[in-house]
N, C-alpha and C positions, 0 to 999 in steps of 0.2 A: 504494500500500500504506500509506504513512504516514497518509493521510487515512482510509483504511478502518479502521485499527486504533484510531481515536479513540473515546472514550466517546460514546455516542449515535449512532454511525454506522448502527446497525441490524443490524450483523453480530455474531452471538453467538460470542464466543471463549471457549474452555474450556482450562484447563490441566490436565495430567494428569502425575503423577509415574510414570515407568516404570522398572522395574528393581528391584534388591534394595537394601536399606537402605544399604550401603556403596558401591554402584555404581549410582546412579540419575540420571536426567535428567528435566527438566520439558519437556514437549512442549506447544506451543500449537496447538490444533485449532480449525478453523472449518468451517462447512457450505458446500458448493458452491452450494446454492440461495441462501443469504444473500449470498455473494460475487457471484453473478450478478445478484441484485436490486440490490445496491449499484452494481456496474459499470454496469448499465443506467440507473440513476437519475443517477449522477454523471459517467460517462465516455463512454458510447456512445449517448446519446440514445434510450433504450428499444430499442436494437437487440440482441436476444438472441444472434444469430449472431456479432456483433462481440464481445460480452461473452464468449462461449464461446471465441472465438479469443484473446482476451486471457488467459484462464485457461490455455489450451494453451501460449501463448507463455511465461507465467510458469513452467509446468511444464518446458518445454524449457530455460529459463534456470536451472532449479533454484532458483527463488525459493520456490516451493511444491512440495509433493509429495503426490500422492494417498495416502491412508492407510486401512488397514482395522484392525479390532480385532485380527486375527491378526498384523499387522505389529508391533503394539506390545506384544504379550503382556499384554494388559489383564487384570487380575484378574477372575475370574468374577463377583464381587460387583458390580463396576462395570459390566461388560458386561450383567448382568441388569437393572440399574436404568437403563441408558442404551442402549437398543436402537439399533443402527446401521441405521436405515432410509434414511438419505441418505448420499451420498458426502461424505467429509470430506477436508480438506487439512491439512497442517502446514507451518509455515514452516521452511525449511532455513537453518540457521545458516551464515553465510559462513565461519566458522572450524571447521566440523564435520569431524572426522576419524574414521577407524575404525582400531582396533588391528590390526596384522598378525597373522594366524593362525599363520603359519610363515615361515621364511626365504625360501621361494619367493615370498611376497607382495611382497618387496622389488623384484622385477622385473616384476610384473604391472601391468596397467592398474588405475587407481584413480579414485575420486571424492574430491576434496578440497574441502570447502565447496560452492561453487556451480559448480566447474569439473570437467571430465572430463580425465583424463590417460591417455595410452596408453604402453605399454611401448616403450622405444626399442630398435629392432632394425635390423640392416643393411638389411633389406627396406624399411623405412620411409624410410630415407635415400636409397637408390638410386633 
């Protein structure tokens, strides 16, 4: 990933501010095809199947996440000028957290950064 995000790598990265003025984040997006081409050129020796497996592994490890325009609540003006004809990914921040919706969320399973955590129950311990 560190080499792929360097200037001149051939992978086109875009940043997009998502959310409202006081509560927004910047998301870094890149295209699946760009990532596959880069992996084939630099990592897998032109093996597309292995490059796809690497992307899937990065998804499972929550390093990247597939994304759609509906996931991001992209403004209509941006969506109109940037049609999503190809699959895109975003980088998952290792420190990413979600606010709890209610008190019940304190004991629910959750995703924190790149890790998945399950609620602790007696059934899991036994």
